C-alpha positions in Angstrom: -66.7 -93.1 7.2 -64.3 -90.7 9.0 -65.3 -87.6 10.9 -64.3 -85.2 8.0 -66.2 -87.3 5.5 -69.2 -87.4 7.8 -69.1 -83.6 8.2 -69.1 -83.2 4.4 -71.9 -85.7 4.0 -74.0 -84.0 6.7 -73.6 -80.6 4.9 -74.5 -82.0 1.5 -77.6 -83.7 3.0 -78.9 -80.2 3.8 -79.2 -79.4 0.1 -78.4 -75.7 0.5 -80.2 -73.9 -2.4 -80.6 -70.3 -1.3 -79.7 -67.7 1.3 -82.6 -68.7 3.5 -81.5 -72.4 3.8 -77.9 -71.3 4.1 -78.7 -69.0 7.0 -80.6 -71.8 8.7 -77.8 -74.2 8.2 -75.3 -71.7 9.5 -77.4 -70.8 12.6 -74.8 -69.8 15.2 -71.9 -70.5 13.0 -71.8 -67.0 11.5 -71.2 -65.6 14.9 -68.6 -68.2 15.7 -66.8 -67.6 12.4 -66.8 -63.8 12.9 -65.5 -64.1 16.5 -62.7 -66.6 15.7 -61.6 -65.0 12.5 -61.5 -61.5 14.0 -59.7 -62.6 17.2 -56.9 -64.4 15.3 -55.5 -60.9 14.6 -57.2 -58.7 17.2 -57.0 -60.0 20.8 -59.6 -57.4 22.0 -62.5 -59.0 20.2 -64.7 -61.0 22.6 -67.5 -63.5 21.9 -69.9 -61.6 24.0 -69.5 -58.4 22.0 -69.6 -60.3 18.7 -72.9 -62.0 19.7 -74.4 -58.8 20.9 -73.7 -57.0 17.6 -74.9 -59.8 15.5 -78.1 -60.4 17.5 -78.9 -56.9 18.7 -76.8 -54.6 16.4 -75.1 -53.0 19.4 -73.4 -53.6 22.7 -74.1 -52.3 26.2 -71.5 -51.0 28.6 -68.7 -51.3 25.9 -65.3 -50.1 27.2 -63.1 -51.3 24.4 -61.5 -49.4 21.5 -63.5 -48.0 18.6 -61.6 -49.9 16.0 -62.5 -53.3 17.5 -66.2 -52.2 17.6 -66.0 -51.3 13.9 -64.3 -54.6 13.0 -67.1 -56.6 14.7 -69.8 -54.5 13.0 -68.0 -54.9 9.7 -68.0 -58.7 10.1 -71.7 -58.6 10.4 -72.0 -56.6 7.2 -69.7 -59.0 5.5 -71.8 -61.9 6.6 -74.9 -60.3 5.1 -73.0 -59.8 1.8 -71.9 -63.4 2.0 -75.5 -64.5 2.1 -76.6 -62.1 -0.7 -73.8 -63.2 -2.9 -74.7 -66.9 -2.4 -78.4 -66.1 -3.1 -77.3 -64.6 -6.5 -74.8 -67.4 -7.0 -72.1 -64.8 -7.8 -68.9 -66.4 -9.1 -65.7 -65.9 -7.1 -64.2 -63.0 -9.0 -62.2 -59.9 -8.3 -65.1 -57.5 -7.7 -66.6 -59.8 -5.1 -63.3 -60.1 -3.2 -62.9 -56.3 -3.2 -66.5 -56.0 -1.8 -65.8 -58.4 1.0 -62.6 -56.6 1.9 -64.3 -53.2 1.9 -67.1 -54.5 4.1 -64.5 -56.0 6.6 -62.3 -52.9 6.8 -64.6 -49.8 6.6 -63.5 -47.2 9.1 -60.6 -49.2 10.4 -57.6 -48.1 8.2 -55.2 -46.3 10.4 -54.0 -42.7 9.8 -50.7 -43.7 8.2 -52.4 -46.0 5.6 -55.0 -43.4 4.8 -52.4 -40.7 4.3 -50.6 -43.0 1.9 -53.7 -43.2 -0.2 -54.9 -46.7 0.9 -58.6 -47.2 0.9 -60.9 -50.2 1.8 -62.0 -52.1 -1.3 -58.9 -51.4 -3.4 -55.6 -53.3 -3.7 -52.6 -51.9 -1.8 -50.5 -49.1 -3.2 -47.5 -49.7 -1.0 -45.4 -52.5 0.5 -46.1 -53.7 4.1 -44.1 -56.2 6.1 -46.2 -59.3 6.6 -44.6 -61.8 8.9 -41.0 -62.9 9.4 -40.6 -63.8 5.8 -41.9 -60.4 4.7 -44.1 -62.0 2.1 -46.4 -60.1 -0.3 -46.5 -59.3 -4.0 -45.3 -55.9 -5.1 -48.2 -53.5 -5.4 -47.8 -53.2 -9.1 -48.1 -57.0 -9.4 -51.1 -57.6 -7.2 -53.8 -57.3 -9.8 -52.1 -59.7 -12.2 -51.3 -62.2 -9.6 -54.8 -62.2 -8.2 -56.2 -62.6 -11.8 -53.9 -65.6 -12.3 -54.9 -67.1 -9.0 -58.6 -66.8 -9.7 -58.2 -68.3 -13.2 -56.6 -71.3 -11.6 -59.8 -72.0 -9.7 -61.9 -72.5 -12.8 -63.4 -75.9 -13.3 -62.4 -77.3 -9.8 -64.6 -80.3 -9.0 -66.5 -80.6 -5.8 -64.4 -83.6 -4.8 -61.2 -81.4 -4.9 -62.8 -78.4 -3.1 -60.8 -78.6 0.1 -57.4 -78.9 -1.7 -58.3 -76.0 -4.0 -59.5 -73.9 -1.0 -56.2 -74.6 0.7 -54.3 -73.6 -2.4 -56.3 -70.4 -2.8 -55.9 -69.4 0.8 -52.1 -70.1 0.9 -51.6 -68.1 -2.3 -53.9 -65.3 -1.3 -52.2 -64.7 2.0 -48.8 -65.0 0.2 -49.8 -62.3 -2.3 -51.2 -60.2 0.6 -53.2 -58.0 -1.9 -54.5 -55.4 0.6 -53.1 -52.8 2.9 -55.1 -54.4 5.8 -57.6 -57.1 6.4 -55.9 -59.8 4.4 -56.5 -62.6 6.9 -60.1 -61.9 7.5 -60.8 -61.4 3.8 -58.9 -64.6 2.9 -60.8 -66.7 5.4 -64.2 -65.4 4.3 -63.5 -65.7 0.6 -62.2 -69.3 1.2 -65.5 -70.2 2.8 -67.4 -68.7 0.0 -65.4 -70.8 -2.5 -66.2 -73.9 -0.4 -69.9 -73.1 -0.4 -69.9 -72.9 -4.2 -68.5 -76.4 -4.2 -71.0 -77.9 -1.7 -68.4 -78.2 1.0 -69.2 -77.1 4.6 -67.6 -73.7 5.6 -64.8 -73.9 8.1 -64.2 -72.0 11.3 -60.4 -71.5 11.9 -60.4 -71.4 15.7 -58.4 -68.7 17.3 -56.9 -71.1 19.8 -55.3 -73.0 16.9 -53.7 -69.9 15.4 -50.2 -71.3 15.8 -50.9 -74.4 13.8 -52.7 -72.2 11.3 -49.8 -69.9 10.8 -47.3 -72.8 10.7 -49.3 -74.3 7.9 -49.3 -71.1 5.9 -45.6 -70.7 6.6 -45.0 -74.1 5.1 -46.4 -72.8 1.8 -44.4 -69.5 2.0 -41.1 -71.3 2.6 -41.4 -74.4 0.5 -44.7 -74.3 -1.5 -45.8 -77.4 0.5 -49.6 -77.5 0.7 -50.3 -80.7 2.7 -49.9 -79.1 6.1 -52.6 -76.6 5.3 -54.9 -79.3 3.8 -54.6 -81.4 6.9 -55.2 -78.4 9.1 -58.3 -77.4 7.2 -59.6 -81.0 7.5 -59.1 -81.0 11.2 -60.8 -77.6 11.5 -63.8 -78.9 9.4 -64.1 -81.7 11.9 -63.9 -79.3 14.8 -66.4 -76.8 13.3 -69.1 -79.5 12.8 -68.3 -81.8 15.7 -71.3 -80.7 17.9 -73.8 -81.0 15.0 -72.4 -84.5 14.2 -72.8 -85.5 17.8 -76.4 -84.3 17.8 -77.1 -86.4 14.7 -75.5 -89.5 16.3 -77.6 -89.0 19.5 -80.8 -88.5 17.6 -80.3 -91.5 15.4 -80.3 -94.2 18.1 -83.4 -92.6 19.6 -85.1 -92.7 16.2 -84.1 -96.3 15.9 -85.5 -97.0 19.3 -88.8 -95.3 18.5 -89.0 -97.2 15.2 -88.4 -100.5 17.1 -91.0 -99.6 19.7 -93.5 -98.7 17.0 -92.8 -102.0 15.3 -93.3 -104.0 18.5 -96.5 -102.1 19.2 -97.8 -102.8 15.8 -97.0 -106.5 16.2 -98.7 -106.5 19.6 -101.8 -105.0 18.2 -101.8 -107.5 15.3 -101.4 -110.4 17.8 -104.1 -109.0 20.0 -106.5 -108.6 17.1 -105.8 -112.1 15.9 -106.4 -113.4 19.4 -109.7 -111.6 19.6 -110.8 -112.9 16.3 -109.8 -116.4 17.3 -111.9 -116.1 20.4 -115.0 -115.0 18.5 -114.8 -117.8 16.0 -114.3 -120.5 18.6 -117.6 -122.2 19.6 -118.5 -122.3 23.3 -117.9 -125.6 25.0 -120.8 -126.6 27.3 
């Protein structure tokens, strides 16, 4: 079994059934996800500030810009919505995506966007340049294209979850349905889709952003999905590598303990038999 398959098997062995077990399984990962996802597009985000806000709901001696602070705080709110949605087993539909995007972008739209009528939690009203290929659906086409994309995800089997997630993410970023927050929203929604299909969530690490953008670009240019599938496989392995290592380290120890217990039991049986044998043997005078 490869590393990716082991990560999936490890996740499925947790038998995540509700928000409580999900929060326990994601202990630490929610902070990591928020940090990496935010930093991909905002270099001012730090792990220290992210952890402080998630754990203490505030930061001390903060000297950064206000937008960055809002983005981190919004990521915490979105994480809570993530757990609540899973608890209710909400299907992946338009309203939930709009809620995720609103959570992630509250109080962060710049003046220009706000003056143009753009608001968090609604599809874009205007065109925005998105990357060197200037991708993005026309504002009047966004709702229809999103509806079509979501309909394509119906009846996806758990075995095809990663491929379907890659397809969703590539198409979502290509549509670019919002005036802002498309990357953070797309990554969060992709993980929610994976959870619904019993697949471990994925941290897309900020240090791997070039490979990430290259994989998305392969879809934008040629509708080739395999680079993104392979990238997500590698990120799954990287996300869960430490936990897999801990499991491997515990397993030999457990085996040694079991072997020691077996030997102790055999020793006690032998000793008991010896004692019984001594009692039964008549004394030789």
